[in-house]
GUDRENRO-27916 format. One record per residue (C-alpha): x, y, z; residue in one letter; residue number from 1; chain. Coordinates in steps of 0.05 Angstrom, whole numbers, plus 32768, in hexadecimal, padded with zeros to 4 digits. Layout:
# GUDRENRO-27916
{{X Y Z} a NUM A},
...
//
This chain:
# GUDRENRO-27916
{{8392 7F78 7FA4} m 1 A},
{{83D3 7F94 7F91} t 2 A},
{{8413 7F7A 7FA6} g 3 A},
{{842E 7F7B 7FF6} l 4 A},
{{8447 7FBB 800F} d 5 A},
{{848A 7FB6 8005} g 6 A},
{{849C 7F9C 804E} k 7 A},
{{8481 7F4B 8045} g 8 A},
{{843B 7F5F 806D} t 9 A},
{{83F6 7F60 8056} a 10 A},
{{83DB 7F73 8013} p 11 A},
{{83C1 7FBC 8007} i 12 A},
{{8386 7FB8 7FE9} p 13 A},
{{8379 7FEC 7FAC} e 14 A},
{{834F 802F 7FBC} p 15 A},
{{8301 801B 7FA9} a 16 A},
{{82E6 804F 7F72} p 17 A},
{{82B1 807E 7F97} t 18 A},
{{827A 805E 7F63} a 19 A},
{{8281 801D 7F7F} e 20 A},
{{827F 802E 7FC0} a 21 A},
{{823D 802E 7FCC} g 22 A},
{{822C 7FEE 7FA4} a 23 A},
{{8265 7FCD 7FDF} a 24 A},
{{8243 7FEA 8017} v 25 A},
{{81FD 7FC7 7FFD} l 26 A},
{{821D 7F84 7FEE} r 27 A},
{{8240 7F8C 802B} g 28 A},
{{81FE 7F97 8057} g 29 A},
{{81D3 7F75 8027} t 30 A},
{{81F0 7F2D 802E} i 31 A},
{{81EE 7F28 8075} p 32 A},
{{81A3 7F41 807B} a 33 A},
{{818B 7F0D 8055} v 34 A},
{{81B8 7ED5 8067} a 35 A},
{{819E 7EE8 80AF} v 36 A},
{{8153 7EE7 809B} g 37 A},
{{8156 7EAF 8078} a 38 A},
{{8173 7E85 80B4} v 39 A},
{{8143 7EB1 80DE} g 40 A},
{{8108 7E9A 80AE} a 41 A},
{{811A 7E5E 80BA} g 42 A},
{{811E 7E5D 8106} v 43 A},
{{80DF 7E78 8109} c 44 A},
{{80BA 7E38 80EA} a 45 A},
{{80B4 7E23 8123} l 46 A},
{{8088 7E4C 813A} w 47 A},
{{805B 7E41 80F7} g 48 A},
{{8050 7E66 80B2} w 49 A},
{{8032 7EA4 80D4} h 50 A},
{{8076 7EAE 80F0} a 51 A},
{{809E 7E9A 80B5} i 52 A},
{{8078 7ED0 8096} a 53 A},
{{8082 7F0A 80BF} a 54 A},
{{80C9 7F01 80C5} f 55 A},
{{80D1 7EFB 8074} a 56 A},
{{80A6 7F47 8079} v 57 A},
{{80D7 7F64 80B8} g 58 A},
{{8115 7F43 8089} a 59 A},
{{80FE 7F6E 8049} v 60 A},
{{80E8 7F9E 806A} l 61 A},
{{812C 7FAA 8096} a 62 A},
{{815A 7F95 8052} t 63 A},
{{8134 7FCA 8027} g 64 A},
{{813F 7FFE 8058} a 65 A},
{{817E 7FE8 805F} l 66 A},
{{818C 7FFA 8017} a 67 A},
{{8175 8040 800F} v 68 A},
{{81B5 805E 802A} a 69 A},
{{81E8 8035 7FFE} p 70 A},
{{81BB 8043 7FC0} l 71 A},
{{81BE 8090 7FCD} l 72 A},
{{820A 808D 7FD6} l 73 A},
{{8212 806F 7F99} r 74 A},
{{81D7 80A3 7F6C} a 75 A},
{{81FF 80E6 7F9B} s 76 A},
{{8245 80CA 7F81} r 77 A},
{{8241 8109 7F66} t 78 A},
{{8224 8138 7F72} a 79 A},
{{822E 8175 7FA2} s 80 A},
{{8232 8173 7FEF} p 81 A},
{{81ED 81A0 7FF4} p 82 A},
{{81CA 8165 7FC5} a 83 A},
{{81EC 812A 7FEE} v 84 A},
{{81C3 8145 8025} t 85 A},
{{818C 8156 8017} a 86 A},
{{8187 8107 7FEE} m 87 A},
{{819A 80E5 802F} a 88 A},
{{816D 8113 8057} i 89 A},
{{813A 8100 8020} g 90 A},
{{8149 80B9 8028} g 91 A},
{{813A 80B1 8071} y 92 A},
{{80FE 80D9 806A} a 93 A},
{{80DF 80AB 8033} a 94 A},
{{80F4 8072 8061} v 95 A},
{{80D8 8084 80A5} v 96 A},
{{8099 8091 807A} v 97 A},
{{809B 8050 8054} l 98 A},
{{809E 802E 808F} l 99 A},
{{806A 8051 80B8} g 100 A},
{{8037 804A 807E} v 101 A},
{{8053 7FF9 8078} l 102 A},
{{804D 7FEF 80C2} f 103 A},
{{7FFA 8018 80CB} v 104 A},
{{7FEC 7FD9 8088} v 105 A},
{{800F 7F9C 80A9} l 106 A},
{{7FFE 7FB0 80F2} g 107 A},
{{7FA6 7FA1 80D7} s 108 A},
{{7FC6 7F56 80C0} l 109 A},
{{7FAC 7F20 80F5} a 110 A},
{{7FCD 7EEE 80E6} w 111 A},
{{8012 7F19 80E4} l 112 A},
{{8040 7F08 811F} s 113 A},
{{8054 7F44 8139} a 114 A},
{{8082 7F26 815D} e 115 A},
{{80AD 7F05 812C} h 116 A},
{{80A4 7F41 8103} l 117 A},
{{80CB 7F68 8134} a 118 A},
{{80FA 7F3A 813F} a 119 A},
{{8112 7F31 80F3} a 120 A},
{{810E 7F7F 80F0} l 121 A},
{{8148 7F80 812D} v 122 A},
{{8165 7F45 8120} a 123 A},
{{816E 7F59 80C9} v 124 A},
{{8182 7F9E 80E1} t 125 A},
{{81BF 7F8D 810C} v 126 A},
{{81D9 7F68 80D3} a 127 A},
{{81D0 7F8D 809E} g 128 A},
{{81F8 7FCA 80C5} l 129 A},
{{822A 7F9C 80D7} a 130 A},
{{8236 7F89 8091} g 131 A},
{{822F 7FD5 807A} q 132 A},
{{825F 7FDF 80B2} t 133 A},
{{8295 7FB0 809B} r 134 A},
{{828D 7FBC 8052} a 135 A},
{{8299 800C 805E} v 136 A},
{{82D8 7FF5 8088} t 137 A},
{{82F5 7FD2 804D} r 138 A},
{{82F0 800C 8026} l 139 A},
{{8326 802C 800B} r 140 A},
{{830E 806F 7FEC} v 141 A},
{{8337 80AA 7FE4} p 142 A},
{{832B 80ED 8005} a 143 A},
{{834D 8116 7FDA} f 144 A},
{{835F 8113 7F90} a 145 A},
{{83A6 8103 7F7B} s 146 A},
{{83BD 8147 7F65} p 147 A},
{{83BA 8155 7F1A} v 148 A},
{{83E8 817C 7EF2} p 149 A},
{{83D0 81B6 7EC9} s 150 A},
{{83FD 81BC 7E82} p 151 A},
{{8402 8204 7E93} v 152 A},
{{8427 81FE 7EDC} d 153 A},
{{8451 81B8 7EC9} g 154 A},
{{845A 817B 7EEE} p 155 A},
{{8447 817A 7F33} v 156 A},
{{8488 8189 7F59} n 157 A},
{{847C 814E 7F9B} e 158 A},
{{84BF 8163 7FC1} g 159 A},
{{8504 8138 7FCF} d 160 A},
{{84DC 80EF 7FE9} r 161 A},
{{8527 80D4 7FFC} t 162 A},
{{8539 8111 8034} s 163 A},
{{84EE 8121 8042} g 164 A},
{{84FB 816D 8033} r 165 A},
{{84B6 818B 8013} p 166 A},
{{84B6 81A7 7FCB} a 167 A},
{{84BC 81ED 7FC2} d 168 A},
{{8491 8217 7FE3} g 169 A},
{{8475 81E8 8014} d 170 A},
{{84B5 81F2 804F} a 171 A},
{{84A4 8214 8093} a 172 A},
{{84A6 8266 8082} q 173 A},
{{84C1 8294 80B3} s 174 A},
{{84A0 82C6 80CD} s 175 A},
{{84B6 830A 8097} q 176 A},
{{84B9 8335 80D1} q 177 A},
{{84FD 836E 80DD} a 178 A},
{{851E 834C 8119} t 179 A},
{{8543 838B 8153} r 180 A},
//
């Protein structure tokens, strides 16, 4: 955090490096998901160990599925846009297929409470998504890099900051048409 913004108001957070954005979103979604999973499993104790096991399994599945996107964000931070898109689509497809296979396998287990598994999937997913959303709104990732002066061009001319005039060549240009 930097100091006050010069007006005595709230501190201005430092921009988060792109490499840390995935970790921040992962942490922001995993902590509330695990907390809701633990509380839900505790509440399920009222229904017995079958309910606790089902809620725990659902919490693990939901938390794992939610962790894929931030992990892919971190892994693809230096990739080209088409590669990032391919990774996102591939990651989403892999999660859907893996969850489908797990649901088929888990569906055959008679002792697993489907109602508690479903409750865990909904509750943990909502908590995890809320945490990820909160983490994303707290990130400060610059959209554009600062201009870097080249040794040939010399320093970047930033214009006259006191008068508000633009830098050389940045001013509005009039039409070059001949007037009558």
